[in-house]
N, C-alpha and C positions, 0 to 999 in steps of 0.2 A: 504494500500500500504506500502511495506517495502522499506527501503533505502539500498544502497550498504553496508553500515556499519552493519545494522541489518541483512541483508541477509547472511552475513558471518557466523553467528552462526548456520545456517542450513547446511552448506557445509564444509566438512573436507578438504579444500584446500584454497589457497589464491585467492579469487575472485577479478578479475580486472574490471568486468563489470556485471551489473545486469539490465535487461530491462523487464518491465512488458509487457505481451502479452494481448492486449485488443481485445474484440469482438470475442473471440474464445471459451473460457470456459463458461459454464453455472453455474457451481457449485463452482469451485475452483478459487483462485487467482493463475495465472500462470506467471512464470518468466523464462527467458532464462538467464543463467549466463555463464561467460567465466572465465577460470583459465589459468594459464601458459600452462597446458598440455591438456586441454579439454574444451568442451562446454557441458552444461547440462540443464536440466529443473527442476525447483523447483515448486511444486504444494502445495498450502496451502488451507485447507478448513476452512475458518473463522467462519462457522456456525456449525461445528461439534466439539464434545468434546471427541470422542473416536477414536481409531485406526482401528476399525473394517473394514470399507470400504477400506481403503488403504491397510490393510493387505490382504484382499481378492483379490484386484486388483494385488498386488505384487505376490501372489501365482498364480493367473491365468496367468500373464505374464511369470513367471518362468516355469510353466507347458507347456505353448504354445511353448516356446523355445526348450524344450526337444523333441518336435515333428517337429522341423524345421521351425516353424512359426516365422518369423522375427518381431522384435519389440524392443522398448527401453529396456535397462538393468536397473533394479531397483537397485540403489546404496545404498539407505537408506530410511527407514520409521521410523518416530518418532513423538514425541510431543514437541512442544515449545509454551510457553505462553498459555497452555490449549487447543491448537488446533493441529490436525494432519497435517503432511506434508510428502511429498514423493520427493526424489531426484532421477532423472533418467538421463540416457545418452541422448544426443541429436541426433536425426536422421534428416539429411537434406533431404528435399524432398517436394513433393506437398501434401497438406492437402487432406484427403479423401473426404471431403465435396466439395472441389473445383473440384475434378475429377467427382464426382457424378453430380454436376451442369452442367459440360460440356457435359456429356452424355445425359442429359435430355433436 
């Protein structure tokens, strides 16, 4: 788990709030952060040591947007302390798993 102070090194803006999301991700540590101008998502994979997966995910999300498929915008992909991370825009809404559970 990272703190507000350590979380600032991942995000190129003044972070005023950082909250860990629990019970949602299976692979990554996920945090929602707030800055003066926006809200975003920070994902860190503490078990991985390369950028490969996050780079592929970023490419897929960018390609999907070219075809009009909505999703978060990838703001940054990088390495800190030997582990990959991704910073994305935050999209407010209902989790896809919640919708699926309601339909079944």
